[in-house]
C-alpha positions in Angstrom: -12.4 86.9 92.9 -11.4 83.4 93.9 -11.9 82.0 97.0 -9.5 79.9 99.2 -10.6 76.6 98.0 -10.7 77.8 94.4 -14.2 78.6 94.5 -16.2 81.6 92.6 -17.0 84.3 95.3 -20.3 85.1 93.7 -21.0 81.6 93.5 -20.3 81.0 89.7 -21.7 79.4 88.2 -25.4 79.5 89.2 -28.0 77.0 88.6 -30.2 77.4 85.5 -33.7 78.6 86.0 -37.1 78.7 84.3 -38.3 81.7 85.6 -37.1 84.8 87.5 -37.0 84.7 91.2 -37.0 88.3 93.1 -35.9 87.3 96.2 -37.0 90.5 97.9 -34.4 91.3 100.7 -31.4 89.7 98.8 -30.0 89.2 95.4 -32.3 88.2 92.8 -32.1 85.0 91.0 -32.4 85.3 87.2 -34.0 82.9 84.7 -30.8 81.5 82.9 -31.9 79.2 80.2 -30.8 75.5 80.0 -30.8 75.6 75.8 -27.6 73.3 75.0 -25.9 76.6 74.0 -22.1 77.4 74.9 -18.9 79.3 74.0 -15.8 79.9 74.6 -14.0 83.2 76.3 -10.3 84.1 76.2 -9.1 85.9 79.1 -5.1 87.0 78.8 -3.5 83.6 77.6 -6.3 81.5 79.3 -9.4 80.2 77.0 -12.3 79.0 79.2 -14.5 76.4 77.5 -17.9 75.4 77.7 -19.4 78.9 79.0 -23.1 78.8 79.5 -26.0 81.2 80.5 -24.7 79.5 84.2 -21.8 81.8 83.7 -23.2 85.2 82.6 -23.7 88.0 84.9 -26.4 89.9 85.1 -26.6 92.9 82.3 -28.4 95.1 80.2 -27.3 95.2 76.0 -28.1 99.0 75.6 -25.8 99.8 78.5 -23.0 97.9 77.7 -23.3 99.5 73.9 -23.6 102.9 75.3 -20.7 102.9 77.7 -18.6 100.5 76.4 -17.3 98.8 79.7 -18.0 96.4 81.9 -21.6 96.8 83.8 -23.2 94.6 86.1 -26.9 95.6 86.5 -29.0 94.3 89.7 -32.2 94.1 90.3 -33.3 96.8 93.1 -35.9 95.0 95.0 -35.1 96.4 98.5 -34.8 100.4 99.8 -31.7 99.8 101.1 -30.6 99.9 97.8 -30.2 103.5 98.0 -27.5 103.5 100.5 -25.2 101.4 97.7 -26.3 103.8 95.3 -25.2 107.2 97.3 -21.8 105.0 98.7 -20.9 104.9 95.4 -21.7 108.4 93.9 -19.6 110.1 97.0 -17.0 107.8 97.5 -14.7 109.1 94.3 -12.5 107.3 92.4 -10.3 104.5 93.1 -6.8 105.8 94.9 -4.0 104.7 96.0 -1.0 106.0 98.4 2.4 105.7 97.0 6.0 107.1 98.3 8.9 107.2 95.9 12.2 106.1 97.6 16.0 105.9 96.3 16.1 101.9 95.6 19.0 100.3 97.5 20.5 96.5 96.9 19.4 95.8 100.0 15.7 95.6 99.7 14.7 94.5 102.9 16.4 97.4 104.4 14.9 99.8 102.4 11.2 98.1 103.3 12.2 98.3 106.7 12.9 101.8 106.4 9.6 102.9 105.1 7.7 100.7 107.8 9.5 102.3 110.3 8.8 105.8 108.8 5.3 104.9 108.4 5.0 103.6 112.1 6.5 107.0 113.4 4.2 109.3 111.4 1.2 110.9 112.5 -1.4 110.3 109.6 -3.2 113.6 108.5 -5.5 112.3 105.8 -6.7 115.8 104.9 -3.2 116.7 104.3 -2.7 113.9 102.5 -5.6 114.2 100.3 -4.9 117.4 99.4 -1.3 117.1 98.7 -1.6 113.8 97.2 -4.6 114.1 94.8 -4.7 114.1 91.1 -7.1 114.6 88.3 -6.9 112.8 85.2 -6.7 115.5 82.0 -10.9 115.0 81.7 -12.2 115.6 85.0 -9.5 118.9 85.3 -10.8 120.3 82.0 -14.6 119.5 83.5 -14.1 121.4 86.8 -11.4 124.1 84.8 -14.8 124.7 82.7 -17.2 124.8 86.0 -19.2 122.4 84.5 -22.4 121.1 87.3 -21.0 117.8 88.9 -24.6 117.0 90.4 -27.9 117.9 89.5 -31.4 117.3 91.0 -34.3 117.0 88.8 -37.0 117.6 91.3 -37.3 120.9 93.8 -36.7 119.8 97.2 -38.6 122.2 100.2 -37.1 121.8 103.4 -38.9 122.4 106.5 -38.1 122.6 109.9 -39.4 121.2 112.9 -39.1 123.7 116.4 -41.0 124.4 119.4 -42.2 127.9 119.6 -39.6 130.3 120.1 -37.1 128.4 119.2 -36.8 128.2 115.7 -33.1 128.7 114.6 -31.4 132.2 113.5 -28.0 131.6 112.1 -25.2 134.1 112.2 -21.2 134.8 112.3 -19.9 134.9 115.6 -19.8 138.3 117.5 -23.1 139.4 115.2 -25.5 138.1 118.0 -27.6 141.0 118.5 -27.4 141.9 115.2 -28.8 138.6 113.9 -32.0 138.9 116.8 -32.9 142.4 115.4 -32.7 141.2 112.2 -34.8 138.2 113.0 -37.7 140.6 114.3 -40.9 140.4 112.4 -39.5 137.2 110.1 -41.0 134.1 110.3 -40.0 130.3 109.7 -41.8 127.9 107.3 -43.5 126.5 110.1 -45.0 129.8 111.8 -45.7 130.8 108.1 -47.6 127.9 107.8 -50.0 128.8 111.0 -50.5 132.6 109.4 -51.6 130.9 106.3 -54.1 128.8 107.9 -55.3 131.8 109.7 -55.5 134.1 106.8 -56.2 131.3 103.6 -59.2 129.1 104.1 -57.9 127.1 100.9 -55.2 125.9 103.0 -57.1 124.6 105.9 -57.5 120.6 104.5 -53.5 120.6 103.6 -50.9 119.3 106.4 -48.0 121.1 106.7 -45.7 118.8 104.8 -48.3 119.0 101.4 -48.6 122.7 101.8 -45.3 122.9 99.1 -47.5 121.4 96.1 -50.0 124.1 96.4 -47.7 126.8 97.8 -44.5 128.1 97.0 -42.0 129.9 99.8 -41.2 133.6 99.4 -38.3 133.8 101.0 -37.8 137.8 101.2 -41.3 138.1 102.3 -41.1 135.3 104.9 -44.1 133.7 103.5 -46.1 131.3 101.6 -47.3 132.2 98.5 -50.5 130.3 96.8 -49.1 129.0 93.1 -51.4 129.5 90.5 -49.0 127.7 87.8 -47.3 123.9 87.6 -43.4 124.3 88.3 -43.1 120.7 88.1 -42.4 117.9 90.7 -41.4 119.1 94.0 -40.6 116.9 96.9 -41.0 118.0 100.4 -39.1 116.5 103.8 -39.6 117.6 107.0 -36.3 117.2 108.9 -36.5 114.1 110.9 -36.2 114.5 114.8 -34.4 112.1 117.5 -37.2 110.2 119.8 -34.9 111.5 122.1 -36.2 114.4 121.4 -39.8 114.1 122.9 -41.7 117.0 122.4 -40.3 118.1 118.8 -41.1 114.7 117.8 -44.2 114.7 118.9 -44.9 117.8 117.3 -43.4 116.4 114.1 -46.4 113.5 114.1 -49.1 116.3 114.7 -48.1 118.3 111.9 -47.9 114.9 109.4 -51.9 114.2 110.5 -53.5 117.3 111.7 -54.6 119.9 109.1 -55.3 123.5 109.0 -53.7 124.2 112.5 -53.5 127.5 113.2 -50.6 128.3 116.1 -49.1 125.4 118.6 -52.0 126.2 120.9 -54.3 124.6 118.0 -52.0 121.7 118.0 -52.4 121.0 121.6 -56.0 121.5 121.4 -58.3 118.4 120.5 -62.0 118.2 121.3 -61.7 121.5 122.7 -59.3 120.5 125.5 -55.9 122.4 125.4 -53.2 120.1 126.8 -49.9 121.3 128.0 -48.0 119.3 125.7 -48.0 118.1 122.3 -47.1 114.2 123.6 -50.5 114.4 125.4 -52.2 115.9 122.3 -50.8 113.3 120.0 -51.8 110.4 123.0 -55.3 112.1 123.2 -55.5 112.1 119.7 -54.7 108.3 119.4 -51.2 109.1 116.9 -49.1 107.2 119.8 -49.1 103.9 121.8 -50.6 104.3 125.3 -53.1 102.1 127.6 -56.0 104.7 127.5 -56.8 103.2 124.3 -58.1 100.6 125.5 -60.0 102.1 128.4 -61.4 104.3 125.9 -62.4 101.3 123.7 -64.2 99.4 126.4 -65.6 102.7 127.8 -67.5 103.0 124.5 -68.8 99.5 124.1 -69.9 99.7 127.7 -72.8 102.2 126.6 -74.2 99.5 123.9 -75.0 97.6 127.2 -73.8 94.2 125.7 -71.9 92.1 128.9 -71.4 89.5 126.7 -69.7 91.3 123.6 -68.1 93.5 126.4 -66.1 89.9 127.6 -65.4 88.8 124.1 -63.9 91.9 123.5 -61.5 92.0 126.6 -60.8 88.6 125.8 -59.8 90.3 122.2 -57.3 93.1 123.9 -55.7 90.5 126.2 -55.3 88.1 122.8 -54.3 90.4 120.4 -53.5 93.5 121.6 -50.2 95.2 124.3 -52.0 95.5 127.6 -49.5 96.1 130.6 -52.0 95.8 133.4 -54.6 92.9 132.6 -56.3 93.0 136.3 -56.0 96.4 136.8 -58.5 96.7 133.4 -60.9 93.7 134.7 -61.4 95.7 137.5 -62.0 98.9 136.2 -64.5 97.6 134.3 -65.9 94.8 136.2 -69.3 96.0 136.7 -69.8 95.9 133.0 -68.8 92.7 132.4 -70.8 90.8 134.9 -74.0 92.9 134.5 -76.2 90.6 132.6 -75.2 88.2 135.7 -75.9 90.0 138.2 -79.3 91.3 136.4 -80.5 87.7 136.7 -80.2 87.3 140.4 -76.7 86.3 140.7 -74.3 87.4 143.4 -71.5 89.4 142.7 -69.2 87.0 143.6 -71.0 84.2 141.6 -71.3 86.8 138.5 -67.5 87.6 138.7 -66.8 83.9 138.7 -69.2 82.9 135.6 -67.4 86.3 133.6 -64.2 85.3 134.0 -64.9 81.5 133.0 -66.9 82.8 129.9 -63.5 84.8 128.9 -60.9 82.2 129.7 -62.8 79.9 127.8 -62.3 82.3 124.7 -58.5 82.5 125.6 -58.4 79.0 125.4 -60.1 78.7 122.6 -57.8 81.4 120.6 -54.9 79.4 122.4 -54.1 81.1 125.6 -55.7 81.7 129.3 -56.5 83.9 131.7 -53.2 82.7 134.2 -50.6 84.0 131.3 -52.2 88.0 131.8 -52.3 87.6 135.8 -56.0 87.1 136.6 -57.0 84.2 138.5 -60.6 83.2 138.8 -61.5 83.2 142.3 -62.4 79.9 144.0 -65.8 79.8 145.4 -68.0 77.2 147.7 -71.1 77.9 146.1 -72.5 75.8 142.5 -72.5 77.4 139.3 -74.1 76.4 136.5 -73.1 77.9 133.1 -76.0 76.2 131.0 -77.8 79.9 131.2 -74.6 81.4 130.3 -76.4 84.2 127.4 -72.9 84.5 125.2 -72.8 80.7 124.6 -69.4 80.2 122.9 -70.5 77.6 120.5 -70.8 80.2 117.8 -70.2 78.7 114.5 -69.8 75.5 115.9 -71.8 72.2 115.9 -72.3 69.4 117.9 -74.0 66.0 117.4 -77.1 67.3 118.5 -77.2 70.0 115.4 -78.2 67.1 113.2 -81.8 66.1 114.3 -82.9 63.9 111.3 -82.5 60.6 111.2 -79.0 59.2 109.4 -81.2 57.0 107.1 -82.8 60.2 106.1 -79.3 62.3 105.8 -77.7 59.6 103.5 -80.7 59.1 101.5 -79.9 63.0 100.3 -76.6 62.0 98.8 -76.3 61.1 95.6 -74.3 57.9 94.5 -70.9 59.5 94.6 -71.1 61.2 97.9 -73.1 58.4 99.6 -69.8 56.0 98.0 -67.0 58.3 99.7 -69.2 58.7 102.8 -69.3 54.5 103.3 -65.6 54.9 102.2 -64.4 57.3 105.2 -66.6 56.4 107.5 -65.4 52.5 107.1 -61.8 53.7 107.4 -62.6 55.8 110.6 -64.6 52.8 112.3 -61.9 50.4 111.5 -57.9 50.7 112.1 -57.2 47.6 109.8 -58.7 49.6 106.6 -55.9 50.2 104.3 -57.4 53.3 102.8 -56.8 56.2 105.3 -56.0 59.0 103.5 -58.1 60.8 100.8 -58.4 63.6 98.7 -61.8 64.7 97.4 -61.9 67.7 94.9 -65.1 69.0 92.5 -66.2 72.0 91.5 -68.5 74.7 93.5 -72.2 73.2 93.7 -70.7 69.3 93.4 -71.6 68.9 97.4 -68.1 68.8 98.8 -69.2 70.9 102.2 -72.5 68.8 102.4 -70.4 65.5 102.5 -67.8 67.0 105.3 -70.1 68.0 107.3 -72.4 64.8 107.5 -69.3 62.8 108.3 -68.5 65.4 111.0 -72.3 65.4 112.3 -72.9 61.6 112.2 -69.3 60.7 113.8 -70.5 63.5 116.3 -73.6 61.0 117.1 -70.9 58.5 118.5 -68.7 60.6 120.4 -65.9 60.2 117.8 -64.0 63.3 117.6 -62.6 65.2 114.4 -60.2 67.8 113.6 -61.5 70.1 110.7 -59.6 72.7 109.3 -59.9 74.9 106.2 -56.7 76.9 104.7 -59.1 80.4 104.8 -61.1 81.3 107.6 -64.2 81.8 105.1 -63.9 78.1 104.3 -63.3 77.1 107.7 -66.8 79.0 109.0 -68.7 76.9 106.6 -67.3 73.7 108.3 -68.7 72.0 111.7 -66.5 73.0 114.2 -64.0 74.5 112.0 -60.6 76.3 112.2 -58.0 77.7 110.0 -54.8 75.4 109.9 -52.6 78.0 111.3 -54.7 78.3 114.2 -55.6 74.6 114.8 -51.6 73.9 115.0 -50.6 76.8 116.0 -48.3 77.2 112.6 -46.0 80.5 112.4 -47.3 82.8 109.7 -44.2 82.9 107.8 -43.4 79.2 107.6 -40.8 77.6 105.9 -40.1 73.6 105.5 -38.2 73.6 108.4 -41.0 75.5 110.6 -42.6 73.4 113.6 -45.9 73.6 115.7 -46.0 75.0 118.7 -48.1 72.9 120.5 -46.8 71.0 123.6 -46.9 67.2 124.0 -48.4 67.9 127.5 -51.2 70.0 126.5 -54.8 70.3 125.9 -54.6 70.9 122.2 -52.0 67.9 122.1 -54.6 65.7 124.0 -57.2 66.5 121.8 -55.2 65.6 118.3 -54.3 62.2 119.7 -58.1 61.5 120.9 -59.3 62.5 116.8 -60.3 59.6 114.6 -60.5 61.9 111.5 -59.0 65.2 109.7 -60.5 67.1 107.3 -58.4 70.0 105.7 -60.1 71.9 103.1 -59.4 74.7 100.6 -56.2 72.9 100.0 -55.1 73.8 96.3 -53.9 77.2 97.8 -52.1 75.5 100.6 -48.1 75.3 100.4 -47.2 71.7 100.8 -45.2 72.7 103.6 -48.0 73.5 105.6 -49.2 69.7 105.2 -45.2 68.1 106.1 -45.8 70.4 109.2 -48.9 68.8 110.0 -48.2 65.3 109.2 -44.9 65.8 111.3 -46.9 67.1 114.2 -49.3 64.2 114.4 -46.4 61.7 114.1 -44.8 63.2 117.2 -48.0 64.0 119.5 -49.4 60.4 118.3 -46.2 58.6 118.9 -47.1 57.1 115.4 -45.0 57.0 112.7 -47.4 56.8 109.5 -48.2 59.1 107.9 -50.4 61.7 109.9 -50.1 59.4 112.9 -52.6 57.1 111.2 -55.4 59.3 111.9 -57.7 59.3 109.0 -57.2 62.1 106.4 -59.3 64.3 103.9 -57.3 67.1 101.8 -60.7 68.4 99.7 -60.9 71.5 97.5 -61.3 73.1 93.8 -57.8 72.8 92.0 -59.5 75.3 89.3 -59.6 78.1 92.4 -56.5 79.9 93.1 -53.4 78.6 94.2 -50.7 79.0 96.7 -49.2 83.0 96.9 -45.4 82.5 96.4 -42.4 84.7 94.7 -41.1 83.9 92.0 -43.6 83.0 89.4 -44.9 79.9 87.9 -42.3 77.9 88.1 -42.3 78.6 92.3 -46.0 78.4 92.5 -46.1 74.5 90.7 -43.1 74.0 93.5 -45.3 74.6 96.5 -48.3 72.8 95.4 -49.9 70.6 97.7 -49.5 67.4 96.0 -46.1 67.7 96.7 -46.1 66.9 100.3 -44.6 63.7 101.7 -47.4 61.7 101.9 -49.2 62.1 98.4 -48.6 59.2 97.0 -50.9 57.3 100.1 -53.4 59.4 99.1 -57.0 57.7 97.1 -58.3 60.1 94.6 -62.3 60.8 95.0 -63.8 63.2 92.5 -67.2 64.5 92.7 -68.7 65.0 89.4 -72.6 66.0 89.7 -73.3 69.4 90.4 -76.3 69.5 92.9 -78.0 72.8 91.8 -81.7 72.3 91.1 -82.3 75.3 89.3 -81.5 74.7 85.6 -80.2 78.4 85.1 -77.9 77.8 87.8 -76.6 74.4 86.0 -76.3 76.0 82.8 -73.7 78.5 84.7 -72.2 76.3 86.6 -71.5 74.5 83.3 -70.2 77.3 81.7 -67.9 77.8 84.8 -66.6 74.3 85.0 -65.4 74.6 81.4 -64.0 78.3 82.1 -61.7 76.5 85.0 -60.7 74.2 83.0 -60.2 76.2 79.6 -61.9 73.5 77.9 -61.5 73.7 74.3 -65.1 74.2 73.3 -65.2 78.1 75.2 -61.4 78.8 74.1 -61.4 81.5 71.8 -58.3 82.8 69.5 -58.0 86.4 69.4 -58.6 87.2 65.8 -55.1 89.7 65.7 -52.8 88.6 68.2 -53.7 84.6 67.7 -53.6 84.3 71.6 -55.5 81.1 72.6 -56.2 81.9 76.2 -59.1 83.8 75.7 -62.7 82.8 76.5 -65.3 84.8 75.9 -68.0 86.5 78.2 -71.5 86.4 77.6 -72.9 89.8 76.3 -75.4 89.8 78.8 -72.6 90.1 81.5 -70.6 92.8 79.6 -70.9 96.3 80.9 -69.1 99.7 80.8 -69.4 100.8 83.7 -69.8 98.2 86.7 -69.9 100.5 89.6 -73.1 101.9 88.5 -73.9 98.5 87.1 -73.6 96.6 91.1 -74.6 99.8 93.1 -76.4 102.0 90.9 -80.1 101.1 91.8 -79.2 101.4 95.6 -81.1 104.3 97.1 -78.8 105.2 100.0 -81.5 105.8 102.8 -81.1 103.9 106.4 -82.1 101.5 107.2 -82.3 99.5 104.0 -79.1 99.8 102.2 -76.6 98.6 104.4 -77.7 95.1 103.6 -77.9 95.5 100.5 -74.2 96.6 100.0 -73.0 94.0 102.1 -74.7 91.5 99.2 -72.7 92.5 97.0 -69.3 93.5 95.7 -66.4 94.4 92.8 -63.7 92.0 92.2 -60.4 93.5 91.4 -57.0 92.2 90.5 -55.0 95.5 91.7 -55.4 96.9 95.2 -54.9 100.2 94.1 -58.6 99.9 91.9 -60.1 98.5 94.3 -59.0 101.9 96.7 -60.4 103.7 93.9 -63.8 102.5 94.1 -63.7 102.1 97.6 -63.4 105.8 98.1 -65.8 106.4 95.4 -68.5 104.8 96.6 -67.5 105.7 100.3 -68.2 109.8 99.1 -71.4 108.6 97.9 -72.7 107.0 101.0 -74.7 109.6 103.7 -73.0 110.9 107.1 -69.5 112.1 108.1 -66.5 110.2 107.1 -64.1 108.9 110.3 -60.7 109.5 109.3 -58.4 106.7 111.7 -55.0 106.7 111.6 -52.3 104.0 112.6 -49.8 104.2 115.2 -46.3 102.7 113.5 -43.2 101.8 115.1 -40.3 99.4 114.3 -40.7 96.7 116.2 -37.1 95.9 117.4 -35.5 96.0 120.8 -32.5 98.1 119.7 -33.5 101.5 119.9 -31.2 102.6 117.0 -33.0 100.8 114.4 -35.9 103.5 115.0 -33.9 106.5 114.1 -33.4 104.6 110.8 -37.1 105.0 109.7 -39.0 108.1 109.6 -42.8 108.0 111.0 -44.1 108.9 107.2 -42.0 106.2 106.0 -43.6 103.6 108.2 -47.1 105.4 107.8 -46.5 104.9 103.4 -46.0 101.3 104.0 -48.9 98.8 102.3 -48.6 95.3 102.9 -50.6 92.1 101.8 -53.1 92.1 104.9 -51.9 94.8 106.5 -54.9 98.0 107.1 -54.1 101.0 105.7 -52.4 104.0 107.9 -55.2 106.1 107.0 -58.3 104.5 107.3 -61.4 106.3 105.9 -64.4 104.6 107.3 -68.5 105.9 107.7 -71.6 104.5 109.4 -73.3 101.9 106.8 -70.4 100.9 105.1 -69.3 97.4 104.6 -65.9 96.1 105.5 -63.7 93.0 105.3 -61.5 91.4 108.5 -58.2 91.3 107.4 -57.3 88.8 110.4 -58.7 85.9 111.8 -59.7 86.8 115.7 -62.3 84.4 116.5 -64.2 81.7 114.0 -66.5 80.6 116.5 -67.8 84.3 116.7 -67.4 83.8 113.1 -64.8 86.7 112.6 -62.4 85.6 110.2 -59.9 87.1 107.5 -62.9 87.8 105.0 -65.6 88.3 107.2 -67.8 91.2 105.6 -69.1 92.8 108.3 -71.8 96.2 108.3 -70.2 99.1 110.7 -73.1 100.4 113.1 -70.8 102.9 114.7 -67.2 103.9 114.5 -65.1 106.2 116.6 -61.2 106.4 117.2 -61.2 103.6 119.9 -63.8 101.1 118.7 -65.7 99.5 115.5 -69.4 98.3 116.6 -70.5 95.9 113.4 -73.1 93.4 112.3 -71.9 90.7 110.7 -73.3 90.7 106.8 -73.2 86.9 106.1 -73.3 83.4 107.4 -74.6 81.6 110.5 -73.4 84.4 112.6 -75.0 86.6 110.2 -76.9 90.0 112.0 -74.7 89.4 115.0 -73.2 92.0 116.4 -69.7 92.4 117.4 -66.9 94.7 118.9 -63.8 95.2 116.9 -60.5 97.2 118.5 -57.3 97.9 117.4 -55.1 95.6 117.0 -50.8 95.4 117.3 -50.0 93.6 114.0 -46.7 92.5 113.7 -44.9 91.8 110.2 -41.9 91.4 108.4 -41.5 94.0 105.5 -38.9 92.3 103.1 -39.0 95.1 100.5 -37.9 97.9 103.2 -35.9 95.4 105.5 -37.9 96.8 108.5 -40.3 94.6 111.1 -43.2 97.0 111.2 -45.9 97.0 114.4 -48.7 98.8 113.2 -51.8 99.7 115.7 -55.1 99.9 113.8 -58.7 98.2 113.2 -58.2 94.8 111.2 -60.3 96.0 108.4 -60.7 97.4 104.9 -63.7 98.8 103.0 -65.1 96.3 101.0 -67.2 97.9 97.8 -64.3 96.3 96.2 -62.5 93.8 96.9 -59.0 91.8 94.9 -59.6 88.2 93.6 -57.9 86.6 96.6 -60.4 88.2 99.4 -63.2 86.8 97.2 -62.3 83.3 97.7 -64.7 81.4 99.6 -67.4 84.3 99.4 -71.0 84.0 98.2 -72.5 87.0 96.8 -76.0 88.0 95.5 -74.2 90.6 92.8 -70.8 90.5 91.8 -68.7 92.8 89.5 -65.7 92.1 88.1 -63.0 95.2 86.9 -60.3 93.9 84.4 -58.6 97.2 84.1 -55.7 94.4 83.2 -55.8 90.8 82.1 -56.0 88.0 85.1 -52.0 86.7 85.2 -52.5 83.5 87.7 -54.2 79.9 87.7 -57.5 80.5 88.3 -57.9 84.0 88.8 -61.1 84.1 86.3 -62.6 81.0 87.6 -62.5 82.5 91.4 -63.9 85.9 90.3 -66.3 84.5 88.2 -67.9 81.9 90.6 -68.8 84.2 93.2 -72.4 83.8 92.3 -74.5 81.3 91.5 -76.5 83.1 88.7 -75.4 84.6 85.2 -77.7 87.2 86.0 -76.2 88.4 88.8 -73.0 88.7 87.2 -71.6 92.1 85.5 -68.2 92.3 84.0 -65.7 95.4 83.0 -63.4 94.7 80.3 -60.8 97.3 79.3 -59.8 96.8 75.7 -56.0 96.2 75.3 -53.9 93.5 73.2 -55.0 90.7 75.6 -58.4 91.2 76.1 -61.0 93.2 75.6 -63.8 93.9 71.9 -62.5 92.1 69.2 -64.3 92.2 65.9 -64.4 89.2 63.6 -67.0 88.6 60.9 -68.4 91.5 61.6 -69.8 90.5 65.0 -68.4 92.3 68.2 -67.1 89.7 71.1 -65.8 90.8 74.3 -62.7 88.7 75.2 -61.0 87.8 78.8 -57.8 85.9 79.6 -58.1 82.8 81.2 -54.4 81.6 82.6 -55.1 77.6 83.7 -52.1 75.8 84.4 -52.4 72.6 82.1 -50.0 70.8 84.1 -52.1 70.8 87.5 -54.8 70.3 85.4 -53.6 67.0 84.1 -53.1 65.4 87.2 -56.9 65.1 87.9 -59.2 64.4 85.0 
């Protein structure tokens, strides 16, 4: 079809592309090779010249040959496609309404007569359809022989939802009494489910939606009968309930989450308390949103008698949760928040002021303040000294006083490369006229990048020169003095684009800190998209009123280019386009490479050299597969290869308190896929002593339009799994290691990737110890967070209230970046598929003896025999175009 300007309405010809970009939620952009080939196409009397891959619609050759007709095939990349499918199945064939009239010489008169008749005619669509229906011979024969028009591949078991005494009874008009008599002694599927749980203990662990998988419905006997043979795939569907039917909706929520209910009253009972409504029951099971959850959270944590942590917990609740009345919550627990100050002899008035100041200090670091939540700090005439505060908010922060060694001694510890780069950076900071003001420092793990950064930061701090210190990941930020994530420091949106901007206001305290700073350090730059660097560049130019790159502040970008690259959709081509060296100011950066590995142990140094070769996929370690002839393989040392990586990493642990939790924290298994991580995590959780605590999230559609919520069922929202989003069903135990999925508070060591050991867990709060870093052993309180995200695959804005953690017996390679572990397992059920994955996984430990690798043999990896020698090979993806830039 052509538009008015004679262009194609479907945007053909398309642009050439080397890879397919799925474009979640929109039409995919398919690979179209620019191979120089073209051809002619004849349509009617017209011949179209020079048709290329740009003009070809998406197609499937097998379908074209089978059906011998036009077939346009599109990638299904959103759940909304089901609406499109059902529309075309049920809309019927194309049709038109025609009317036969006697022609006259005056065609204008005839047309006017027909138009007048149509205007005065009352259109009956149903009658019109019946009277004008036409069936072709093929379709008529099909219907005459009563052949099936539709078919179902699976059995669908519909499950009703009704309140007590309100089950549906179907009858003909006038037969009401007979229908009532016939219904006596018969049960609905829901009522029969309650009876089944009372009579059959096998059903006690099965939820109502899952019962058809194990029991079949006997319609004549009106009861569930246990299945003893496989009847194929069975899909159960509970009827949807409008949010306007409050009790039925909450009954449905309870049936989704509660197994083994024996009656309606049983569903209303929580911890021995019978509630009047299903809504109250769901609320007390933490299955719906309510402010009582925050009260219960603080109540449970207050039993620990840790006021400093309680104040921090209160700040987290304000910052990350939806608190309706913050002042009322503060007053309710004020005595717990100020307990330590009162114990030290402070008056209640002074204690409250000091406590509120500490909370406000935390909130300001997190980018907000108490005043935003309607809480003001009382004025007092008494002098207040904050130096004796027990909860010093420095956390992982360090000022100039943290370095007590003389400057000469610190510099003497550096090697020649480090000292040279240190002097160049310091000279640039102290001399505004210095031409070299932007540096890119890169090198492998162990080459002393972090030591160099921290030395520069500390020595500048001694001269009262401030620096902006950020990293792309939270874990990397914790290793730097005063480090924060780039998103947090510069107030960047999570889902940013090239047009995104920082939300820092020009008159704010944050803006003044950016004006005062003389140095910017941005570490782990290999994972950052160039748009992030451009946004920071624009932000500093605007705030510092200086149009030179980064507002003329001395800038260091650093990282290890052998590690992971940015996560973007669209495959290799889009990933390469997004790399940091495409930023606007890249031409002005001076490159500085750290070559000398600082590890003293010869065994560690040998391992580091092998890792360097793996990271670069050097010719000396490159292996060609004897059968497939692939040359993107490396040999894994025999001492590292195991058949069972779970046993190799965790088999030596005696699961007895109090020794095993820290042993678990110092080791992990790295996988490529989330489903493999889940399988290992569940397996290890069952091995731990103690009872499993199952916590369900509260999921809602994040929209102001109530109709949007009705488009998505609760179980649909519950099943959504998305990167960085905690699962709906979270199973935890005391002693289990978990990993944080959100950046909470870098000063306290709580960032995305922080490993924790659970000390206590309930439906309202997690009390845990930090397992690594300068905050190791510190006890922290983790509440449930309201986490919002856009799930493009389902075209829904989801809000999930859940603990932002995940079990970490096994973690993905992306979560592993930045981690250092005493014992590392790598589970390669499938080959690596992206740049730096193998190198990143292998380099999480410093010793080869601490590394164990399990590889499933396939065409691209595994055991291969050559010259009667078995070798274990693993695929190694390294983008040479990236590595060649930084030789």
